[in-house]
PDB file of N, CA, C and O in Angstrom:
ATOM      1  N   MET A   1       0.824  -1.194   0.000  1.00  0.00           N
ATOM      2  CA  MET A   1       0.000   0.000   0.000  1.00  0.00           C
ATOM      3  C   MET A   1       0.865   1.253   0.000  1.00  0.00           C
ATOM      4  O   MET A   1       0.595   2.207  -0.730  1.00  0.00           O
ATOM      5  N   LYS A   2       1.916   1.241   0.832  1.00  0.00           N
ATOM      6  CA  LYS A   2       2.782   2.406   0.920  1.00  0.00           C
ATOM      7  C   LYS A   2       3.565   2.598  -0.378  1.00  0.00           C
ATOM      8  O   LYS A   2       3.814   3.729  -0.795  1.00  0.00           O
ATOM      9  N   LEU A   3       3.952   1.489  -1.019  1.00  0.00           N
ATOM     10  CA  LEU A   3       4.683   1.550  -2.277  1.00  0.00           C
ATOM     11  C   LEU A   3       3.809   2.145  -3.378  1.00  0.00           C
ATOM     12  O   LEU A   3       4.307   2.854  -4.253  1.00  0.00           O
ATOM     13  N   ASN A   4       2.536   1.863  -3.338  1.00  0.00           N
ATOM     14  CA  ASN A   4       1.602   2.398  -4.319  1.00  0.00           C
ATOM     15  C   ASN A   4       1.484   3.914  -4.186  1.00  0.00           C
ATOM     16  O   ASN A   4       1.412   4.618  -5.193  1.00  0.00           O
ATOM     17  N   LYS A   5       1.464   4.422  -2.951  1.00  0.00           N
ATOM     18  CA  LYS A   5       1.410   5.871  -2.718  1.00  0.00           C
ATOM     19  C   LYS A   5       2.672   6.550  -3.232  1.00  0.00           C
ATOM     20  O   LYS A   5       2.613   7.633  -3.815  1.00  0.00           O
ATOM     21  N   ILE A   6       3.810   5.906  -3.012  1.00  0.00           N
ATOM     22  CA  ILE A   6       5.080   6.480  -3.462  1.00  0.00           C
ATOM     23  C   ILE A   6       5.115   6.544  -4.984  1.00  0.00           C
ATOM     24  O   ILE A   6       5.541   7.545  -5.559  1.00  0.00           O
ATOM     25  N   ARG A   7       4.668   5.480  -5.629  1.00  0.00           N
ATOM     26  CA  ARG A   7       4.633   5.472  -7.097  1.00  0.00           C
ATOM     27  C   ARG A   7       3.697   6.540  -7.629  1.00  0.00           C
ATOM     28  O   ARG A   7       4.018   7.225  -8.600  1.00  0.00           O
ATOM     29  N   THR A   8       2.545   6.686  -7.002  1.00  0.00           N
ATOM     30  CA  THR A   8       1.577   7.686  -7.438  1.00  0.00           C
ATOM     31  C   THR A   8       2.138   9.088  -7.280  1.00  0.00           C
ATOM     32  O   THR A   8       1.996   9.914  -8.181  1.00  0.00           O
ATOM     33  N   ARG A   9       2.762   9.367  -6.166  1.00  0.00           N
ATOM     34  CA  ARG A   9       3.353  10.691  -5.946  1.00  0.00           C
ATOM     35  C   ARG A   9       4.496  10.959  -6.914  1.00  0.00           C
ATOM     36  O   ARG A   9       4.644  12.070  -7.422  1.00  0.00           O
ATOM     37  N   PHE A  10       5.302   9.932  -7.165  1.00  0.00           N
ATOM     38  CA  PHE A  10       6.406  10.092  -8.108  1.00  0.00           C
ATOM     39  C   PHE A  10       5.875  10.379  -9.509  1.00  0.00           C
ATOM     40  O   PHE A  10       6.397  11.247 -10.208  1.00  0.00           O
ATOM     41  N   LEU A  11       4.848   9.657  -9.914  1.00  0.00           N
ATOM     42  CA  LEU A  11       4.248   9.868 -11.223  1.00  0.00           C
ATOM     43  C   LEU A  11       3.657  11.268 -11.339  1.00  0.00           C
ATOM     44  O   LEU A  11       3.844  11.935 -12.357  1.00  0.00           O
ATOM     45  N   LEU A  12       2.960  11.710 -10.326  1.00  0.00           N
ATOM     46  CA  LEU A  12       2.397  13.061 -10.338  1.00  0.00           C
ATOM     47  C   LEU A  12       3.486  14.128 -10.365  1.00  0.00           C
ATOM     48  O   LEU A  12       3.343  15.149 -11.038  1.00  0.00           O
ATOM     49  N   ALA A  13       4.565  13.894  -9.638  1.00  0.00           N
ATOM     50  CA  ALA A  13       5.675  14.845  -9.642  1.00  0.00           C
ATOM     51  C   ALA A  13       6.320  14.924 -11.019  1.00  0.00           C
ATOM     52  O   ALA A  13       6.665  16.013 -11.480  1.00  0.00           O
ATOM     53  N   MET A  14       6.485  13.791 -11.676  1.00  0.00           N
ATOM     54  CA  MET A  14       7.084  13.792 -13.012  1.00  0.00           C
ATOM     55  C   MET A  14       6.181  14.485 -14.024  1.00  0.00           C
ATOM     56  O   MET A  14       6.659  15.228 -14.882  1.00  0.00           O
ATOM     57  N   ILE A  15       4.883  14.246 -13.926  1.00  0.00           N
ATOM     58  CA  ILE A  15       3.935  14.922 -14.816  1.00  0.00           C
ATOM     59  C   ILE A  15       3.979  16.421 -14.580  1.00  0.00           C
ATOM     60  O   ILE A  15       3.957  17.198 -15.535  1.00  0.00           O
ATOM     61  N   LEU A  16       4.042  16.835 -13.334  1.00  0.00           N
ATOM     62  CA  LEU A  16       4.114  18.254 -13.005  1.00  0.00           C
ATOM     63  C   LEU A  16       5.386  18.886 -13.560  1.00  0.00           C
ATOM     64  O   LEU A  16       5.348  20.008 -14.066  1.00  0.00           O
ATOM     65  N   VAL A  17       6.499  18.186 -13.472  1.00  0.00           N
ATOM     66  CA  VAL A  17       7.765  18.705 -14.005  1.00  0.00           C
ATOM     67  C   VAL A  17       7.662  18.906 -15.511  1.00  0.00           C
ATOM     68  O   VAL A  17       8.085  19.941 -16.025  1.00  0.00           O
ATOM     69  N   PHE A  18       7.107  17.932 -16.222  1.00  0.00           N
ATOM     70  CA  PHE A  18       6.989  18.057 -17.675  1.00  0.00           C
ATOM     71  C   PHE A  18       6.008  19.149 -18.073  1.00  0.00           C
ATOM     72  O   PHE A  18       6.254  19.872 -19.038  1.00  0.00           O
ATOM     73  N   VAL A  19       4.913  19.283 -17.358  1.00  0.00           N
ATOM     74  CA  VAL A  19       3.921  20.305 -17.689  1.00  0.00           C
ATOM     75  C   VAL A  19       4.476  21.699 -17.422  1.00  0.00           C
ATOM     76  O   VAL A  19       4.286  22.604 -18.234  1.00  0.00           O
ATOM     77  N   MET A  20       5.142  21.878 -16.321  1.00  0.00           N
ATOM     78  CA  MET A  20       5.667  23.198 -15.975  1.00  0.00           C
ATOM     79  C   MET A  20       6.847  23.598 -16.861  1.00  0.00           C
ATOM     80  O   MET A  20       7.054  24.787 -17.104  1.00  0.00           O
ATOM     81  N   SER A  21       7.612  22.640 -17.342  1.00  0.00           N
ATOM     82  CA  SER A  21       8.767  22.987 -18.169  1.00  0.00           C
ATOM     83  C   SER A  21       8.385  23.245 -19.616  1.00  0.00           C
ATOM     84  O   SER A  21       9.202  23.764 -20.378  1.00  0.00           O
ATOM     85  N   SER A  22       7.173  22.900 -20.016  1.00  0.00           N
ATOM     86  CA  SER A  22       6.781  23.106 -21.406  1.00  0.00           C
ATOM     87  C   SER A  22       6.320  24.530 -21.679  1.00  0.00           C
ATOM     88  O   SER A  22       6.238  24.929 -22.840  1.00  0.00           O
ATOM     89  N   CYS A  23       6.023  25.289 -20.669  1.00  0.00           N
ATOM     90  CA  CYS A  23       5.603  26.674 -20.844  1.00  0.00           C
ATOM     91  C   CYS A  23       6.828  27.580 -20.769  1.00  0.00           C
ATOM     92  O   CYS A  23       7.484  27.681 -19.732  1.00  0.00           O
ATOM     93  N   VAL A  24       7.118  28.231 -21.882  1.00  0.00           N
ATOM     94  CA  VAL A  24       8.303  29.075 -21.945  1.00  0.00           C
ATOM     95  C   VAL A  24       7.895  30.446 -22.458  1.00  0.00           C
ATOM     96  O   VAL A  24       7.101  30.555 -23.392  1.00  0.00           O
ATOM     97  N   VAL A  25       8.428  31.472 -21.858  1.00  0.00           N
ATOM     98  CA  VAL A  25       8.200  32.831 -22.315  1.00  0.00           C
ATOM     99  C   VAL A  25       9.301  33.181 -23.308  1.00  0.00           C
ATOM    100  O   VAL A  25      10.486  33.043 -23.005  1.00  0.00           O
ATOM    101  N   VAL A  26       8.905  33.635 -24.496  1.00  0.00           N
ATOM    102  CA  VAL A  26       9.878  34.017 -25.511  1.00  0.00           C
ATOM    103  C   VAL A  26      10.360  35.422 -25.200  1.00  0.00           C
ATOM    104  O   VAL A  26       9.565  36.350 -25.049  1.00  0.00           O
ATOM    105  N   LYS A  27      11.668  35.563 -25.108  1.00  0.00           N
ATOM    106  CA  LYS A  27      12.256  36.865 -24.800  1.00  0.00           C
ATOM    107  C   LYS A  27      12.198  37.771 -26.027  1.00  0.00           C
ATOM    108  O   LYS A  27      12.089  37.296 -27.157  1.00  0.00           O
ATOM    109  N   GLU A  28      12.272  39.068 -25.796  1.00  0.00           N
ATOM    110  CA  GLU A  28      12.143  40.044 -26.879  1.00  0.00           C
ATOM    111  C   GLU A  28      13.205  39.857 -27.957  1.00  0.00           C
ATOM    112  O   GLU A  28      12.904  39.960 -29.146  1.00  0.00           O
ATOM    113  N   TYR A  29      14.432  39.585 -27.557  1.00  0.00           N
ATOM    114  CA  TYR A  29      15.493  39.444 -28.549  1.00  0.00           C
ATOM    115  C   TYR A  29      15.414  38.115 -29.294  1.00  0.00           C
ATOM    116  O   TYR A  29      16.078  37.952 -30.318  1.00  0.00           O
ATOM    117  N   GLU A  30      14.620  37.162 -28.806  1.00  0.00           N
ATOM    118  CA  GLU A  30      14.433  35.898 -29.508  1.00  0.00           C
ATOM    119  C   GLU A  30      13.271  35.951 -30.495  1.00  0.00           C
ATOM    120  O   GLU A  30      13.144  35.072 -31.347  1.00  0.00           O
ATOM    121  N   LYS A  31      12.425  36.968 -30.389  1.00  0.00           N
ATOM    122  CA  LYS A  31      11.279  37.084 -31.289  1.00  0.00           C
ATOM    123  C   LYS A  31      11.694  37.444 -32.703  1.00  0.00           C
ATOM    124  O   LYS A  31      10.902  37.301 -33.634  1.00  0.00           O
ATOM    125  N   VAL A  32      12.905  37.902 -32.878  1.00  0.00           N
ATOM    126  CA  VAL A  32      13.412  38.240 -34.207  1.00  0.00           C
ATOM    127  C   VAL A  32      13.441  36.997 -35.086  1.00  0.00           C
ATOM    128  O   VAL A  32      13.151  37.073 -36.279  1.00  0.00           O
ATOM    129  N   TYR A  33      13.787  35.859 -34.505  1.00  0.00           N
ATOM    130  CA  TYR A  33      13.945  34.632 -35.277  1.00  0.00           C
ATOM    131  C   TYR A  33      12.617  34.013 -35.698  1.00  0.00           C
ATOM    132  O   TYR A  33      12.592  33.160 -36.585  1.00  0.00           O
ATOM    133  N   VAL A  34      11.532  34.421 -35.089  1.00  0.00           N
ATOM    134  CA  VAL A  34      10.230  33.869 -35.442  1.00  0.00           C
ATOM    135  C   VAL A  34       9.815  34.324 -36.840  1.00  0.00           C
ATOM    136  O   VAL A  34       9.110  33.598 -37.542  1.00  0.00           O
ATOM    137  N   ASN A  35      10.241  35.507 -37.244  1.00  0.00           N
ATOM    138  CA  ASN A  35       9.859  36.052 -38.541  1.00  0.00           C
ATOM    139  C   ASN A  35      10.851  35.739 -39.649  1.00  0.00           C
ATOM    140  O   ASN A  35      10.744  36.306 -40.737  1.00  0.00           O
ATOM    141  N   ASP A  36      11.812  34.857 -39.410  1.00  0.00           N
ATOM    142  CA  ASP A  36      12.760  34.483 -40.455  1.00  0.00           C
ATOM    143  C   ASP A  36      12.045  33.750 -41.580  1.00  0.00           C
ATOM    144  O   ASP A  36      11.009  33.119 -41.372  1.00  0.00           O
ATOM    145  N   ALA A  37      12.616  33.844 -42.767  1.00  0.00           N
ATOM    146  CA  ALA A  37      12.032  33.161 -43.924  1.00  0.00           C
ATOM    147  C   ALA A  37      12.080  31.645 -43.750  1.00  0.00           C
ATOM    148  O   ALA A  37      11.222  30.930 -44.266  1.00  0.00           O
ATOM    149  N   ASP A  38      13.072  31.164 -43.031  1.00  0.00           N
ATOM    150  CA  ASP A  38      13.171  29.718 -42.818  1.00  0.00           C
ATOM    151  C   ASP A  38      12.073  29.194 -41.908  1.00  0.00           C
ATOM    152  O   ASP A  38      11.746  28.008 -41.955  1.00  0.00           O
ATOM    153  N   MET A  39      11.508  30.046 -41.091  1.00  0.00           N
ATOM    154  CA  MET A  39      10.470  29.616 -40.159  1.00  0.00           C
ATOM    155  C   MET A  39       9.087  29.584 -40.807  1.00  0.00           C
ATOM    156  O   MET A  39       8.169  28.958 -40.279  1.00  0.00           O
ATOM    157  N   LYS A  40       8.936  30.253 -41.942  1.00  0.00           N
ATOM    158  CA  LYS A  40       7.635  30.324 -42.598  1.00  0.00           C
ATOM    159  C   LYS A  40       7.457  29.137 -43.528  1.00  0.00           C
ATOM    160  O   LYS A  40       8.361  28.799 -44.293  1.00  0.00           O
ATOM    161  N   LEU A  41       6.308  28.515 -43.465  1.00  0.00           N
ATOM    162  CA  LEU A  41       5.979  27.401 -44.334  1.00  0.00           C
ATOM    163  C   LEU A  41       5.001  27.917 -45.380  1.00  0.00           C
ATOM    164  O   LEU A  41       3.787  27.897 -45.177  1.00  0.00           O
ATOM    165  N   THR A  42       5.544  28.377 -46.494  1.00  0.00           N
ATOM    166  CA  THR A  42       4.702  28.954 -47.537  1.00  0.00           C
ATOM    167  C   THR A  42       4.087  27.853 -48.379  1.00  0.00           C
ATOM    168  O   THR A  42       4.409  26.675 -48.225  1.00  0.00           O
ATOM    169  N   ALA A  43       3.203  28.254 -49.264  1.00  0.00           N
ATOM    170  CA  ALA A  43       2.537  27.285 -50.133  1.00  0.00           C
ATOM    171  C   ALA A  43       3.536  26.602 -51.054  1.00  0.00           C
ATOM    172  O   ALA A  43       3.375  25.424 -51.373  1.00  0.00           O
ATOM    173  N   ASN A  44       4.566  27.324 -51.487  1.00  0.00           N
ATOM    174  CA  ASN A  44       5.569  26.740 -52.376  1.00  0.00           C
ATOM    175  C   ASN A  44       6.317  25.607 -51.679  1.00  0.00           C
ATOM    176  O   ASN A  44       6.554  24.560 -52.280  1.00  0.00           O
ATOM    177  N   LYS A  45       6.684  25.808 -50.433  1.00  0.00           N
ATOM    178  CA  LYS A  45       7.393  24.765 -49.693  1.00  0.00           C
ATOM    179  C   LYS A  45       6.485  23.572 -49.430  1.00  0.00           C
ATOM    180  O   LYS A  45       6.935  22.426 -49.460  1.00  0.00           O
ATOM    181  N   ILE A  46       5.220  23.836 -49.174  1.00  0.00           N
ATOM    182  CA  ILE A  46       4.278  22.742 -48.951  1.00  0.00           C
ATOM    183  C   ILE A  46       4.124  21.927 -50.225  1.00  0.00           C
ATOM    184  O   ILE A  46       4.145  20.696 -50.187  1.00  0.00           O
ATOM    185  N   ASN A  47       3.967  22.615 -51.362  1.00  0.00           N
ATOM    186  CA  ASN A  47       3.828  21.903 -52.631  1.00  0.00           C
ATOM    187  C   ASN A  47       5.081  21.115 -52.960  1.00  0.00           C
ATOM    188  O   ASN A  47       4.995  19.989 -53.452  1.00  0.00           O
ATOM    189  N   LYS A  48       6.241  21.689 -52.696  1.00  0.00           N
ATOM    190  CA  LYS A  48       7.496  20.986 -52.959  1.00  0.00           C
ATOM    191  C   LYS A  48       7.596  19.735 -52.088  1.00  0.00           C
ATOM    192  O   LYS A  48       8.025  18.683 -52.562  1.00  0.00           O
ATOM    193  N   PHE A  49       7.208  19.843 -50.835  1.00  0.00           N
ATOM    194  CA  PHE A  49       7.235  18.690 -49.934  1.00  0.00           C
ATOM    195  C   PHE A  49       6.281  17.604 -50.411  1.00  0.00           C
ATOM    196  O   PHE A  49       6.638  16.426 -50.432  1.00  0.00           O
ATOM    197  N   GLU A  50       5.063  18.000 -50.796  1.00  0.00           N
ATOM    198  CA  GLU A  50       4.084  17.017 -51.252  1.00  0.00           C
ATOM    199  C   GLU A  50       4.523  16.348 -52.549  1.00  0.00           C
ATOM    200  O   GLU A  50       4.313  15.149 -52.728  1.00  0.00           O
ATOM    201  N   THR A  51       5.135  17.115 -53.458  1.00  0.00           N
ATOM    202  CA  THR A  51       5.629  16.542 -54.706  1.00  0.00           C
ATOM    203  C   THR A  51       6.753  15.563 -54.425  1.00  0.00           C
ATOM    204  O   THR A  51       6.800  14.483 -55.014  1.00  0.00           O
ATOM    205  N   ASN A  52       7.650  15.928 -53.540  1.00  0.00           N
ATOM    206  CA  ASN A  52       8.752  15.046 -53.185  1.00  0.00           C
ATOM    207  C   ASN A  52       8.221  13.759 -52.561  1.00  0.00           C
ATOM    208  O   ASN A  52       8.715  12.671 -52.856  1.00  0.00           O
ATOM    209  N   PHE A  53       7.232  13.885 -51.715  1.00  0.00           N
ATOM    210  CA  PHE A  53       6.620  12.717 -51.089  1.00  0.00           C
ATOM    211  C   PHE A  53       5.951  11.840 -52.132  1.00  0.00           C
ATOM    212  O   PHE A  53       6.045  10.614 -52.077  1.00  0.00           O
ATOM    213  N   GLN A  54       5.272  12.477 -53.088  1.00  0.00           N
ATOM    214  CA  GLN A  54       4.574  11.724 -54.126  1.00  0.00           C
ATOM    215  C   GLN A  54       5.559  10.998 -55.032  1.00  0.00           C
ATOM    216  O   GLN A  54       5.279   9.880 -55.463  1.00  0.00           O
ATOM    217  N   VAL A  55       6.701  11.601 -55.329  1.00  0.00           N
ATOM    218  CA  VAL A  55       7.696  10.970 -56.190  1.00  0.00           C
ATOM    219  C   VAL A  55       8.201   9.689 -55.550  1.00  0.00           C
ATOM    220  O   VAL A  55       8.367   8.683 -56.239  1.00  0.00           O
ATOM    221  N   TYR A  56       8.444   9.703 -54.266  1.00  0.00           N
ATOM    222  CA  TYR A  56       8.923   8.497 -53.604  1.00  0.00           C
ATOM    223  C   TYR A  56       7.821   7.462 -53.439  1.00  0.00           C
ATOM    224  O   TYR A  56       8.079   6.259 -53.448  1.00  0.00           O
ATOM    225  N   ARG A  57       6.617   7.930 -53.291  1.00  0.00           N
ATOM    226  CA  ARG A  57       5.503   7.013 -53.079  1.00  0.00           C
ATOM    227  C   ARG A  57       5.035   6.406 -54.394  1.00  0.00           C
ATOM    228  O   ARG A  57       4.796   5.201 -54.476  1.00  0.00           O
ATOM    229  N   GLU A  58       4.903   7.229 -55.411  1.00  0.00           N
ATOM    230  CA  GLU A  58       4.457   6.783 -56.725  1.00  0.00           C
ATOM    231  C   GLU A  58       5.677   6.687 -57.622  1.00  0.00           C
ATOM    232  O   GLU A  58       6.183   7.711 -58.082  1.00  0.00           O
ATOM    233  N   ALA A  59       6.153   5.499 -57.877  1.00  0.00           N
ATOM    234  CA  ALA A  59       7.384   5.315 -58.643  1.00  0.00           C
ATOM    235  C   ALA A  59       7.228   5.750 -60.086  1.00  0.00           C
ATOM    236  O   ALA A  59       8.218   6.124 -60.715  1.00  0.00           O
ATOM    237  N   ALA A  60       6.034   5.715 -60.631  1.00  0.00           N
ATOM    238  CA  ALA A  60       5.844   6.035 -62.040  1.00  0.00           C
ATOM    239  C   ALA A  60       5.378   7.462 -62.263  1.00  0.00           C
ATOM    240  O   ALA A  60       4.956   7.791 -63.371  1.00  0.00           O
ATOM    241  N   SER A  61       5.437   8.312 -61.265  1.00  0.00           N
ATOM    242  CA  SER A  61       4.969   9.683 -61.464  1.00  0.00           C
ATOM    243  C   SER A  61       6.015  10.462 -62.233  1.00  0.00           C
ATOM    244  O   SER A  61       7.209  10.374 -61.947  1.00  0.00           O
ATOM    245  N   GLY A  62       5.569  11.208 -63.189  1.00  0.00           N
ATOM    246  CA  GLY A  62       6.476  12.013 -63.996  1.00  0.00           C
ATOM    247  C   GLY A  62       5.830  13.334 -64.339  1.00  0.00           C
ATOM    248  O   GLY A  62       4.712  13.613 -63.905  1.00  0.00           O
ATOM    249  N   ALA A  63       6.522  14.152 -65.113  1.00  0.00           N
ATOM    250  CA  ALA A  63       6.026  15.436 -65.597  1.00  0.00           C
ATOM    251  C   ALA A  63       5.657  16.367 -64.454  1.00  0.00           C
ATOM    252  O   ALA A  63       4.658  17.082 -64.531  1.00  0.00           O
ATOM    253  N   ASN A  64       6.447  16.362 -63.411  1.00  0.00           N
ATOM    254  CA  ASN A  64       6.185  17.269 -62.300  1.00  0.00           C
ATOM    255  C   ASN A  64       7.279  18.318 -62.180  1.00  0.00           C
ATOM    256  O   ASN A  64       7.436  18.936 -61.127  1.00  0.00           O
ATOM    257  N   GLY A  65       8.033  18.522 -63.248  1.00  0.00           N
ATOM    258  CA  GLY A  65       9.082  19.535 -63.219  1.00  0.00           C
ATOM    259  C   GLY A  65      10.389  19.023 -62.668  1.00  0.00           C
ATOM    260  O   GLY A  65      11.375  19.759 -62.642  1.00  0.00           O
ATOM    261  N   GLY A  66      10.422  17.800 -62.234  1.00  0.00           N
ATOM    262  CA  GLY A  66      11.644  17.220 -61.698  1.00  0.00           C
ATOM    263  C   GLY A  66      12.382  16.456 -62.774  1.00  0.00           C
ATOM    264  O   GLY A  66      12.505  16.932 -63.902  1.00  0.00           O
ATOM    265  N   LYS A  67      12.863  15.301 -62.445  1.00  0.00           N
ATOM    266  CA  LYS A  67      13.554  14.464 -63.419  1.00  0.00           C
ATOM    267  C   LYS A  67      12.557  13.913 -64.433  1.00  0.00           C
ATOM    268  O   LYS A  67      11.392  13.673 -64.116  1.00  0.00           O
ATOM    269  N   ALA A  68      13.035  13.721 -65.652  1.00  0.00           N
ATOM    270  CA  ALA A  68      12.188  13.148 -66.685  1.00  0.00           C
ATOM    271  C   ALA A  68      12.195  11.635 -66.552  1.00  0.00           C
ATOM    272  O   ALA A  68      13.141  11.055 -66.019  1.00  0.00           O
ATOM    273  N   GLY A  69      11.166  11.015 -67.025  1.00  0.00           N
ATOM    274  CA  GLY A  69      11.116   9.563 -67.003  1.00  0.00           C
ATOM    275  C   GLY A  69      10.140   9.062 -65.971  1.00  0.00           C
ATOM    276  O   GLY A  69       9.651   9.808 -65.123  1.00  0.00           O
ATOM    277  N   GLY A  70       9.876   7.800 -66.066  1.00  0.00           N
ATOM    278  CA  GLY A  70       8.925   7.189 -65.157  1.00  0.00           C
ATOM    279  C   GLY A  70       9.613   6.295 -64.164  1.00  0.00           C
ATOM    280  O   GLY A  70      10.746   6.554 -63.758  1.00  0.00           O
ATOM    281  N   GLY A  71       8.940   5.257 -63.777  1.00  0.00           N
ATOM    282  CA  GLY A  71       9.473   4.347 -62.785  1.00  0.00           C
ATOM    283  C   GLY A  71      10.398   3.282 -63.345  1.00  0.00           C
ATOM    284  O   GLY A  71      10.877   2.425 -62.602  1.00  0.00           O
ATOM    285  N   CYS A  72      10.660   3.325 -64.665  1.00  0.00           N
ATOM    286  CA  CYS A  72      11.484   2.288 -65.278  1.00  0.00           C
ATOM    287  C   CYS A  72      12.973   2.528 -65.056  1.00  0.00           C
ATOM    288  O   CYS A  72      13.776   1.633 -65.319  1.00  0.00           O
ATOM    289  N   GLY A  73      13.357   3.685 -64.588  1.00  0.00           N
ATOM    290  CA  GLY A  73      14.768   3.995 -64.345  1.00  0.00           C
ATOM    291  C   GLY A  73      15.465   4.594 -65.542  1.00  0.00           C
ATOM    292  O   GLY A  73      16.684   4.761 -65.513  1.00  0.00           O
ATOM    293  N   CYS A  74      14.742   4.923 -66.592  1.00  0.00           N
ATOM    294  CA  CYS A  74      15.349   5.514 -67.791  1.00  0.00           C
ATOM    295  C   CYS A  74      15.152   7.024 -67.756  1.00  0.00           C
ATOM    296  O   CYS A  74      14.143   7.533 -68.244  1.00  0.00           O
ATOM    297  N   ASN A  75      16.095   7.727 -67.192  1.00  0.00           N
ATOM    298  CA  ASN A  75      15.976   9.180 -67.063  1.00  0.00           C
ATOM    299  C   ASN A  75      16.480   9.867 -68.289  1.00  0.00           C
ATOM    300  O   ASN A  75      16.459  11.096 -68.361  1.00  0.00           O
TER     301      ASN A  75
END
């Protein structure tokens, strides 16, 4: 019974540590990096990611502006 209480308290303490450490205040001098171009996920980057994913998934996909050829390996 006593071991169960210790485990429960330990588990609650660990959950509390993780919950409290996840909240972070961004400092003023760190807010500059939020507006960097690398941090923005524009439509072009999304389309490029989806096309790249489709090329690996669909071996015979072609005519997407990338390499010529299909899934036969003849580029």
